C-alpha positions as CSV (number, residue, x, y, z in Angstrom):
1,X,-74.3,-57.3,-36.6
2,X,-73.8,-60.0,-34.0
3,X,-70.1,-59.0,-33.8
4,X,-71.1,-55.4,-33.2
5,X,-73.5,-56.4,-30.5
6,X,-71.0,-58.6,-28.7
7,X,-68.5,-55.9,-28.8
8,X,-71.0,-53.5,-27.2
9,X,-71.7,-56.0,-24.5
10,X,-68.0,-56.6,-23.8
11,X,-67.4,-52.9,-23.5
12,X,-70.3,-52.4,-21.2
13,X,-69.2,-55.3,-19.0
14,X,-65.6,-53.9,-18.8
15,X,-66.7,-50.4,-18.1
16,X,-69.0,-51.6,-15.4
17,X,-66.3,-53.6,-13.8
18,X,-63.9,-50.7,-13.8
19,X,-66.6,-48.5,-12.4
20,X,-67.3,-51.0,-9.6
21,X,-63.7,-51.3,-8.7
22,X,-63.3,-47.5,-8.6
23,X,-66.4,-47.1,-6.4
24,X,-65.2,-49.9,-4.1
25,X,-61.8,-48.3,-3.5
26,X,-62.9,-44.7,-3.3
27,X,-62.8,-44.8,0.5
28,X,-59.6,-46.7,0.8
29,X,-57.4,-44.4,-1.3
30,X,-57.7,-40.7,-1.0
31,X,-57.9,-38.7,-4.2
32,X,-54.7,-37.4,-5.5
33,X,-55.8,-33.8,-4.9
34,X,-56.0,-34.4,-1.1
35,X,-52.4,-35.5,-1.0
36,X,-51.3,-32.4,-2.9
37,X,-53.1,-30.2,-0.4
38,X,-51.4,-32.1,2.5
39,X,-48.0,-31.2,1.0
40,X,-49.0,-27.6,0.6
41,X,-50.2,-27.2,4.2
42,X,-47.3,-29.0,5.7
43,X,-45.2,-26.5,7.8
44,X,-41.8,-25.7,6.4
45,X,-38.7,-26.5,8.4
46,X,-37.2,-23.2,9.5
47,X,-33.7,-22.6,8.0
48,X,-30.8,-21.7,10.2
49,X,-29.8,-18.1,9.7
50,X,-26.1,-17.5,9.2
51,X,-24.5,-15.0,11.6
52,X,-23.6,-11.7,10.0
53,X,-20.1,-11.4,8.8
54,X,-17.9,-9.5,11.2
55,X,-15.6,-7.1,9.4
56,X,-11.9,-7.4,10.2
57,X,-10.7,-4.8,12.7
58,X,-7.1,-4.2,13.9
59,X,-6.1,-1.6,16.6
60,X,-2.5,-0.3,16.7
61,X,-1.2,1.3,19.9
62,X,0.9,4.3,19.0
63,X,2.0,5.3,22.5
64,X,5.5,6.5,22.5
65,X,5.6,7.6,18.9
66,X,6.5,5.8,15.7
67,X,9.8,4.5,14.4
68,X,11.6,5.1,11.1
69,X,12.4,1.9,9.1
70,X,16.0,1.0,9.8
71,X,18.1,1.3,6.7
72,X,21.8,1.1,5.6
73,X,23.6,4.0,4.0
74,X,26.6,4.1,1.8
75,X,29.0,7.0,1.0
76,X,31.2,7.4,-2.2
77,X,34.4,7.1,-0.2
78,X,33.5,3.6,1.0
79,X,32.1,4.5,4.5
80,X,28.9,2.8,5.6
81,X,26.4,3.5,8.3
82,X,23.0,2.4,9.7
83,X,20.2,4.9,10.0
84,X,17.3,4.7,12.5
85,X,15.2,7.1,14.5
86,X,11.7,8.0,15.8
87,X,9.0,10.6,15.7
88,X,7.4,11.6,19.0
89,X,5.3,14.1,20.9
90,X,4.1,12.9,24.3
91,X,1.1,15.1,24.3
92,X,0.0,13.8,21.0
93,X,1.0,10.1,20.8
94,X,0.1,9.0,24.3
95,X,-3.4,7.5,23.8
96,X,-3.2,7.6,20.0
97,X,-4.7,4.6,18.2
98,X,-4.9,3.5,14.6
99,X,-7.9,1.4,13.7
100,X,-7.7,-0.6,10.4
101,X,-10.8,-2.0,8.8
102,X,-11.9,-3.2,5.3
103,X,-13.0,0.4,4.7
104,X,-9.6,2.0,5.6
105,X,-7.8,3.4,8.6
106,X,-9.0,5.9,11.2
107,X,-7.1,7.5,14.1
108,X,-8.5,8.1,17.6
109,X,-7.0,10.1,20.5
110,X,-8.7,9.3,23.8
111,X,-11.7,7.9,21.8
112,X,-11.9,11.1,19.7
113,X,-11.4,10.8,15.9
114,X,-8.6,13.0,14.6
115,X,-7.2,13.5,11.1
116,X,-4.1,15.7,11.4
117,X,-0.8,16.0,13.1
118,X,-0.2,18.7,15.8
119,X,1.7,21.9,15.1
120,X,5.1,20.4,15.7
121,X,6.8,17.0,15.9
122,X,10.0,15.9,17.6
123,X,12.4,13.8,15.4
124,X,15.4,11.8,16.7
125,X,17.9,10.3,14.3
126,X,20.8,7.8,15.0
127,X,23.6,7.2,12.5
128,X,25.7,4.2,13.5
129,X,29.1,3.6,11.9
130,X,28.3,0.1,10.5
131,X,30.1,-2.4,8.3
132,X,29.2,-2.4,4.6
133,X,28.8,-6.2,4.8
134,X,28.6,-8.8,7.6
135,X,30.7,-11.2,5.6
136,X,33.7,-12.0,7.9
137,X,35.8,-12.9,4.9
138,X,35.7,-9.3,3.7
139,X,39.0,-7.9,4.9
140,X,38.7,-4.5,3.2
141,X,39.3,-1.5,5.4
142,X,36.6,1.2,5.1
143,X,37.0,4.7,6.3
144,X,35.2,5.8,9.5
145,X,32.5,8.5,9.7
146,X,34.5,11.5,10.8
147,X,33.3,15.0,11.7
148,X,34.5,16.2,8.4
149,X,32.5,13.7,6.5
150,X,29.4,14.3,8.6
151,X,29.6,18.1,7.9
152,X,29.3,17.5,4.2
153,X,26.0,15.5,4.4
154,X,22.6,17.2,3.8
155,X,19.5,16.1,5.6
156,X,16.0,16.6,4.0
157,X,12.6,16.1,5.5
158,X,9.6,15.5,3.2
159,X,5.9,14.6,3.5
160,X,4.9,11.6,1.3
161,X,1.3,11.1,0.2
162,X,1.2,8.0,-2.1
163,X,3.9,8.7,-4.6
164,X,3.8,12.5,-4.2
165,X,6.4,14.2,-1.9
166,X,6.8,17.7,-0.8
167,X,9.3,19.3,1.6
168,X,8.3,20.2,5.1
169,X,7.7,23.8,5.7
170,X,10.4,24.2,8.3
171,X,12.7,22.1,10.5
172,X,15.2,22.9,13.2
173,X,18.1,21.0,14.7
174,X,17.9,21.2,18.5
175,X,20.7,18.8,19.6
176,X,23.7,16.8,18.3
177,X,26.1,14.5,19.9
178,X,28.6,11.7,19.1
179,X,29.4,8.6,21.2
180,X,32.5,6.5,20.6
181,X,31.7,2.9,20.0
182,X,33.5,0.3,22.1
183,X,35.3,-2.3,19.9
184,X,35.2,-6.0,20.7
185,X,39.0,-6.2,21.0
186,X,39.3,-4.0,24.0
187,X,43.0,-4.9,24.5
188,X,43.9,-3.1,21.3
189,X,41.5,-0.2,21.4
190,X,44.3,2.4,21.1
191,X,45.4,0.9,17.8
192,X,42.0,0.9,16.2
193,X,40.4,3.7,14.3
194,X,37.8,5.3,16.5
195,X,34.2,4.9,15.3
196,X,31.1,6.8,16.5
197,X,27.4,6.8,16.8
198,X,25.9,10.1,15.9
199,X,22.7,11.3,17.4
200,X,20.6,14.3,16.3
201,X,17.3,15.8,17.5
202,X,15.0,18.1,15.4
203,X,11.7,19.8,15.4
204,X,9.6,19.5,12.3
205,X,6.6,21.7,11.4
206,X,3.5,19.5,10.9
207,X,0.5,21.8,11.4
208,X,-2.5,20.5,9.4
209,X,-0.6,17.6,7.8
210,X,-3.0,14.5,7.4
211,X,-2.1,11.5,9.6
212,X,-2.1,9.4,6.5
213,X,1.1,11.1,5.2
214,X,4.5,9.6,5.9
215,X,7.5,11.5,7.1
216,X,10.5,10.8,4.9
217,X,14.2,11.4,5.7
218,X,16.7,11.6,2.9
219,X,20.5,12.0,3.5
220,X,22.4,13.3,0.5
221,X,26.1,13.8,-0.1
222,X,27.6,17.1,-1.1
223,X,27.1,16.1,-4.7
224,X,23.4,15.5,-4.1
225,X,23.8,11.7,-4.3
226,X,21.3,9.8,-2.0
227,X,23.3,8.1,0.7
228,X,20.2,6.8,2.7
229,X,16.5,7.1,2.8
230,X,13.9,6.0,5.4
231,X,10.3,6.8,6.4
232,X,8.0,6.8,9.4
233,X,4.3,5.8,9.0
234,X,1.6,6.0,11.6
């Protein structure tokens, strides 16, 4: 019984001591809850806002028309040539712009959005009698492009949309000419086979054709073999 009484006294003494300490420090240390409230009421540091992402935008100036991709042509008899040209219409192309963005391409003419070609386009083609290879070690003699050979070639105009192609409704040749090329060895010009640059002009019907379509030119031989192919894209 004495042990029990001593234990009770010890417990009372200890509890009183801890209570005294707690009461003595109650003003010195704020309760935990007050510190939590201080954290909650503390103003948050404003986060820097990222500037909005500016979409990519590229503007293409189409003044003066568009050009065909220069390509090399080959004929079965061994003759070779280089094909180039352009598509034009001063009333339409002057002031025409193509604007490329992440959403696609749009076309503007004097700040007005347009979607189709005019009724007619003017096409110029140049066929240059050109070496089949630029290797100087190649000593083979190739035949020139003569009027007889040129008269056997067939020219086709087509509209290309993706992989689909369809012939143009109508086209008309308006001019043709040949210019003799001046060789490097001018002192023996009379001994060399004359070679020419052939120039042609056409009108091509384009009423209502979307500007996203490409104009394709295909040159075929008399046996319907493709000798050259090129395209113009706005």
